[in-house]
C-alpha positions in Angstrom: 12.2 8.8 -11.2 9.3 8.8 -8.7 8.6 5.8 -6.6 5.3 5.4 -8.4 7.1 5.2 -11.8 9.6 2.8 -10.4 6.9 0.5 -9.0 5.0 0.6 -12.3 8.2 -0.3 -14.2 9.3 -3.1 -11.8 5.9 -4.7 -11.3 6.0 -6.1 -14.8 6.9 -9.7 -13.8 3.9 -9.9 -11.5 1.3 -8.7 -14.0 -1.0 -10.8 -16.0 -0.9 -10.4 -19.9 -2.4 -7.1 -20.8 -2.6 -5.8 -17.2 -1.1 -2.5 -16.3 -0.5 -0.6 -13.1 -2.7 2.5 -12.8 -1.4 3.8 -9.4 1.1 2.8 -6.7 2.8 4.1 -3.6 5.1 2.9 -0.8 3.5 2.3 2.6 3.7 0.5 5.9 1.0 -0.9 8.2 -0.3 1.9 10.4 1.9 2.0 13.5 5.0 0.6 11.9 6.9 3.9 11.9 6.1 4.5 15.5 7.2 1.0 16.4 10.7 1.7 15.0 11.2 5.3 16.1 9.2 5.8 19.3 11.4 4.4 22.0 10.2 1.7 24.3 6.6 3.0 24.7 6.3 3.8 21.0 7.7 0.4 20.1 5.0 -1.3 22.2 2.1 0.9 21.1 3.2 1.1 17.4 3.9 -2.6 17.3 0.4 -3.3 18.6 -1.2 -0.9 16.0 0.8 -2.5 13.2 -0.1 -6.0 14.3 -3.8 -5.0 14.4 -3.6 -3.7 10.8 -1.8 -6.8 9.6 -4.5 -9.0 11.1 -7.3 -6.8 9.6 -5.6 -7.1 6.2 -5.3 -10.9 6.7 -9.0 -11.0 7.5 -9.6 -9.3 4.2 -7.5 -11.8 2.4 -4.3 -9.8 2.0 -0.8 -10.0 3.6 1.0 -6.8 4.4 4.8 -6.3 4.6 6.8 -3.4 5.8 7.8 -1.6 3.7 5.5 -2.5 0.9 4.1 -1.1 -2.3 0.3 -1.0 -2.8 -0.3 -1.1 -6.5 -3.6 -1.0 -8.3 -3.9 -2.4 -11.8 -6.9 -2.4 -14.1 -7.7 -5.8 -12.6 -6.2 -6.3 -9.1 -4.9 -4.6 -6.0 -1.4 -5.9 -5.3 0.8 -5.9 -2.2 4.5 -5.9 -3.3 7.5 -6.4 -1.1 9.9 -3.5 -1.7 13.3 -2.6 -0.4 13.4 0.3 2.1 13.0 3.7 0.4 16.0 6.0 1.1 15.3 9.3 -0.6 15.1 11.0 -4.0 13.8 7.8 -5.6 16.6 5.6 -4.2 15.5 2.2 -2.7 11.9 1.1 -3.0 12.8 -1.6 -5.5 10.1 -4.2 -6.0 11.2 -7.6 -4.7 8.2 -9.9 -5.1 4.4 -10.2 -5.1 3.1 -10.9 -1.5 -0.7 -10.9 -2.0 -3.5 -9.7 -4.2 -7.2 -9.1 -4.5 -9.5 -8.7 -7.5 -10.6 -5.1 -7.9 -14.2 -6.3 -7.6 -13.4 -7.1 -3.9 -12.0 -3.7 -3.1 -14.7 -1.6 -1.6 -12.9 1.7 -1.1 -9.5 3.4 -0.7 -9.7 6.6 1.4 -6.8 9.0 2.0 -6.5 11.4 5.0 -3.6 13.7 5.7 -1.8 13.2 9.0 1.0 15.6 10.0 3.6 15.1 7.3 2.2 12.0 5.8 -1.1 10.3 5.1 -3.3 7.5 6.4 -4.8 5.3 3.7 -7.8 3.2 4.7 -8.3 0.3 2.3 -11.5 -1.7 2.6 -11.5 -5.1 1.0 -14.4 -7.6 1.2 -15.9 -5.3 3.9 -12.9 -5.3 6.1 -10.9 -2.1 6.5 -7.2 -1.8 7.3 -4.9 1.2 7.6 -1.6 2.0 6.0 0.8 5.0 6.7 2.3 6.7 3.7 5.2 9.1 4.0 5.3 12.8 2.9 5.8 13.2 -0.8 4.0 10.0 -1.9 1.2 10.6 -4.3 -1.8 8.7 -3.1 -4.5 10.6 -5.1 -4.2 8.4 -8.1 -5.1 5.3 -6.1 -8.5 6.5 -5.0 -9.3 8.1 -8.4 -8.0 5.0 -10.2 -10.3 2.7 -8.1 -13.3 4.8 -9.1 -12.3 4.7 -12.8 -11.5 1.0 -12.8 -14.8 0.1 -11.2 -16.7 2.3 -13.6 -15.1 0.5 -16.5 -16.1 -2.9 -15.4 
């Protein structure tokens, strides 16, 4: 089972009646991986980057966790706390809903490749923040899903 399928299945208790998850992936605030694996200098630099992204998300009305799942439903963008992903679909279990924003407040979700992973820039209420997504996570559905969901409204 993919992490996206697992998140879709386990997000049920946090969904409103009739709401469904369109796309999801596991992420961390940009800089979080560097903070945990970069030695002393990496810890400082990565920690600073991650703190900046957490603050930007807070300014946009969302709270980030690490690790987290970013899930888009047909109505909302959800930040879900998840257990650390291990490999081959292990870990990454949804623990609780941390924050949310109506899709109408989500301006854009842009994905760029970076080395083995991806950087996802989410703009909510005019404020952008960045997430890092590991290799193998499918992020294409999130940007495509946002365009489809906004077109349907």
